N, C-alpha and C positions, 0 to 999 in steps of 0.2 A: 679618498672619499670621506666626507664628514660622517661622524658617528655620534650616537646618543646611547649612553649606558652600555657601551660595547657593541652596539648594533649599528651597522651602516645605515645611512638614511634610505637606502634602497629597501631595507627591511624594517622600516619605521614602525610597522604595525606589530612587530615582535617585541618592541620595547615595553616592558611591564609598566602599566599605569599610564601609557601614552595614548592619547586619543586623537584620531584624525578624521576629518570629514571626507577624505578622498573616496569617491565612488560609493557604491552601495555595499559591496562586500558580502561575504557570507555571514559573518558575525564577528563581534569583537573578541569572542572566546570560543572558536570552534575546537573540535577534538581531533588530534592527530595520533597516528600510531608511532611505534618506536622507530620506524624507518623515515619518519618525518612526513608521511603521507596523510592527507586530511581524512579523518574518519567520519566526521559529521559537521554539518553547518546549517545555519539558519539565517534568513535575511531576504531582502527583496532583489533577487537575482535579475529579473527582467529589466530593472531600471538602470543598469549599467552593463551593456552588452559586451564591454571590452574586458571585464574581469575574468579571472580564471579560478579554478577550484583551489588554487594555492593562495589566493588573495586573503589578507588578514589572518594568516596562519599564526598561531600563538604557541609559546613554549609551555604547554600544559602536560599533565601526566597522561601517558598514552592509554587509551581505552579501546577495547573492541566490543562492538555491540552485536547481539545475536537477533534482536528484534527491534524494529523502529516504526513509528507511525507519526503522522503529522496532521494538523488542522490548519489549513490555509486561511479560513475565515477568521480564526482567532489567533493566528501566529503562534502556534504552540507545537513543540516536538517532544515526544517522549521516547525513551529507548531503554532496553534491557541490556545490561552489560553481560559479558561472558562469566562473570562471577555471581550472577543472579541478582544484582542490585538494580534498582530503578532510578533513571536519571531523566531530567527534563530541562528543556530550554524554552522559555515562554516570553512573549512580549505583552501578553494580556493574561489575566487570570479568570476570564469568563468561564463559568460552569465548574471551575476547580479551585475556587477561592480558599476552601478549607485545607488545601494542600500547603498553603503558606509558602509558596515558592517565590524567590526573588526574580525580578524581571531582568532579562538581557544577559543571563549567564547560565552555564550548565551547572545543575545542582542535583545532588543525590537526594532522593526522597526516602526518608526513614533509614533504617539499618537492616531490614530484612534481606535475605539472600536467596529467596526461593521464587523470585519473579521469573516467568518463562516467556511470556508473549504480551505485547501491547498492540492494540488496534484502535482506530478512531472512527467515529460516526459523525453525523451532522452536528450534534450538540453534546457530545460526550465521548468517554473513553472506556474501552473494555480491556480486561487483563486476564491472563491465566497465571495463577500464583499457587505454587504447590499442588498443581493439578485441579485447583478449584477456579471458579469463575468469579471475578470481581468487576465492579462497575463504578464509575464516577461521572456525574453530569445530569443532564435533563432527564426527568422521570416520565413525562407524559407519553413518550413514544413506546413505553413498555420494555425498554432495553435492559432494565434491571433483571427481568426474568423471574423475579421472586413473588410476583403478584401485586407488588406495590408500584405506584406511579409517582412516588415522592422524589423530588430532585435531591441529589446528594453531592456535596462539594468536594469529596475526597474519596479515594478508592475504598470500597467496602465489600466484604464477602457477600455474594448473592446466591451461589449454588455450589455445593460440594457433593451432590448426590452421585456423581460419576467422577472418574479421572478424565478431565478434559485435556485433549492433546492439541487442538487448534481452534482458534476463534477467527471468524470472518464477518466483518461488519459492513453493511450497506449504509444507505443514508439514514433510514429510520427502522431498520430491522437487523437481525444478526443470526448467524448460524454457529453452532458449536459441535465439534466432532469429539466423540469420546473414545476411550481406548478399546472399546468393543467394536468400533467401526460403525457407530450409529450417529445420526445427525438430529439435533434438536434446534428449534428456532423460537424466536420471540420478537415482538415489535409490531410495527404498523403493517397491516395485511394488504395494503393497497397493491393492486396488480398481481395478486397471488405471490407476493414477495416471500412470505413465510413458508410457502409450500404446505399449507394446512387446508387447502380447498376453499378458502374464503378470501374475498377481495375487498372487504370493508371492515372498519373497526380496527381495534388493536388487541393483539394477544399479549398478555402481561406475565404469563408463566411459561417457562421453557417447556416446549411440547415437541415430541418426536414428529418429524415430517410424515405426511400422510401415507407414503408408500412403504415405509418401514424398510428402507434399503439396508443391506448388511455388507460388510466387507469394504466400507468406504475408506479410501486412503487419502483423499484431499478434498478441500472445500474452498470456495471463494465467493465473496459477495461484493456487489457494487450497485449503487443507485437502488433500484427495486427488483433486484434479481439475485439468485444464488445458483451456483453450479457445483455439482458433486461428481467426484471421480470414484467409480467402483468397478473393479475388474478391468481397468484400463479404458473404460467407457465413460461418457459424459452425460449426466442427467441435469436438466434445467428446470427452474421454476421462476416465474416473474416476467420481467421486461423482455420483449422480443423485437424491439426496433431493429431494422436492418437484418431481420431473421438471425439474430445473434444466438438464438437458443437451439435451433435445429431445423433441418430441411423439411421434415414431415409435420411441422407445426405451423399454424397460421400466424400471421403477423401480429395478431392481438396478444395480450399478455397470456402467459402459459400457466395453466392450472396443473402444476407439476408437484414433485419432480417427475419428468418424463425423459425417456431416452432420446438424446439428440445426436449422439455419435457412438457407433458401436465397433470401432476399429480395434479396440483392445490394446492400444499402444500408448495410452496417455499416462504420463508420470505426474505432472502438476498442471493445475488450471489457474488462470489469472483473469478475473472479470474486470471490465471497464463498463462505461455507461451503455454504449451501443455496440460493443464488440467484445470479443474474448480471445485470449491467446492460450494455447496449451503446448507445453513441452512434451516431447515423446521420450520413451525409454532409450532411444538411440541418439538423443540430443538434438533432434529436429524440432521444428515448430509448426503448429497448425493454427489457423486463424478462422474466425467466424464473425460475420457482421461488417460494420463500416470499415472501409479500407483506407481512405485518404489520410495521409500522414501517420497512419497507424500500423500498416503492414510492415513486417520486418524485412520483406524483400523489396521494399520501396516501390511497390506497384500500388496505384491508388484505387484499383477496381474493388468495389464491395464484393464480399463473398457471402452471398445470400441463399445459396442452395435452391434456386428457384425450380430446377428440373426435378427435384424431389428424390434424388439419389440418396440412399441412406447414409453415405459417408462423405457426401460432397460438402456439407456445411463446414466442417473443420478441415479445410483444405491444407494439405502439406505444402508449405512454402519452400519448394525445392531450391529456388535461387537464394534463399536466406542462409543456406548451408546448415551446419550442425554446430554444437557447442553451446546452445542457448540453455540457460538454467534459471533465469528470473526475468520477470516483466512487471512493470508498474506503470499505471496510467493515472493522471491527475484528475480526470473527469469522472470520479466514482460517485459523486453525489450531485453534480451539476454539469450542464453542457455548455456553460459560459466560455470556458477556456479549455484547450486541449494540449497536453504535452505528455510524452511517454519516455520512459527510460527502460533499458533492457540490458542484460548481462550475457555476453558471449565470450567463452573462454577466459573468464576473469576480467574482462574489460567492459566498460560502460559505454553504451550507445544511446543517443537521444534524438528525438524528433519533436518539433514544436511547430504548431500551426498558428499560434497567436503572437509569436515573436521569433522570427526566423533567425535572428542573430544571437540568440541566447547561447552562451558558451562557445561563440565562434562558429555556430552552425549557419554559415552565410548562405549556403545553398537553399536552406529552408525546406520544410515538409519532407525531408528524407532523413534516415538514420545515419548519424555520423559518430565516430568514436569521440568520446569526451575525456579529456584529461590524460594523464600518464600515470599508470599504476603498475609499472614494471617491477616494483619491489614487493608487491602484495597482490593478493587475489580478492577481488570484490565478490562478496557473497550475497549482498542484499542492497537494494536501493528503496527509497520511499519518497514519493511526492505527496503533497498535501491533497486534500479531497476536493478543493475548489479550483485552484489555479496553480501557476508555476512559481508562486512567490517564495515558497520554502522548499528546501531539498535536503535530504540526508543520504549519505552513503556510508555503509559500514564495510570495513576492510579487515581481513585477517592476514 
C-alpha cells in the first residue's frame, strides 16, 4: 500500500503536516491516550455521519483530562488535564479574545497547575482554580459574582471567600458548592433559576440559596434551573417543564430549592433543559421529565409524576440496568437540538433526535454504544450547550 512519511495512505491524517478535506472529522489535532484511544476531539460531527471517533487521529502527546466543557455556539472546548493545566481547542475567540489562543489546535493556557474544573454558559466560561472561582466572558448576566457586570476576555479571579469544590453553570446563571456543603448562586434570576426567591432582574454577587441547605454533596445546572443533592435527596429550583423538578410542584417555575425526591439514594445529579437524570448509590439511574430520546431505558414516555406520589418523579429505570456513572445532554441552554451521551461500565452510549445517524446510530432515538474503548475507562463526556456540533470524551 502507498505511504507518505512512513504512514500508509489509509492513515493519511496521521502524517504530520498533511491536510485533507476528507469528511468533517473530529479535528486535525485531537488528543489520544497512550493506548492510542482518542481522548478529546472537536469538529462538526453531524455533517459526516460515516465517521468514527478514530477518524483524524494524530500522533500527539497523550493527555488525560479530568474536567471538560464546550460551547457549541462559538465552537470552543476547554479542558483541565490531570496535571492541573488548562487546555483549549477553539475555532473562534468570541468572549475570550484576551486568552490569545490560536485557532484549530489544542493549546495550553498559561503555566499554572492548579486548575480543577471548567464549565461553560451561554456567553462565558467558569473555572475552579486552587479552590477559588474564576470567570471569563460576558459580564451583564452577573456570572462574575463579584458585583461587577464588566465583560472580561480571559480568566480572572472572582471569589476566594470559600474553598469551592464544584461549579454548575446554566444558560445565564450558576451555582457553586463549597467545602462546607453550602450552595451559592449568581446570575439572571429568570424563572427562579438562582434559588433566591426572585424571578426578575440579575443577581451580581454570589449569594447563598434561600433555604440554606447543608450537607450538599452535588449540584447541577442547565438552562434556567439548578438541582441540589443533600442527604441522597434532590432539591430543585427554576424551570419545571415536563415536571422535571418534582411531583409535588406545579408545572410553573419552581421557587426553590424545594424537595422533589426524598428516596435518599442519589449519588449524582445531571440537569438538562426539560429533564434530569440521577445516578444512585447502587449504580442505577433515575429519570424525571421529558422522555423521548432521553430515557436510558429507551422508553419514550415522559416521567411527569402526575399522580403526586412523593418518589414517583425520579423513577428508577429498571430496564436500564446498573453501572451508570455519568450523563451529559447537549440541550442545556437551548431546545433547538437534542443529543445525549452517558457512561455505563466505562463505555459511552449516545442518543440523538436531530440526526439519527450520528456515530452510526442508525436506529435513531435510542441509546447505542459508541466507539470501542476496551483499553481504557471513560470517566467523563461533554457535549456543547447548543447542539451536537462538538464533542469531547476523556479517558483514563
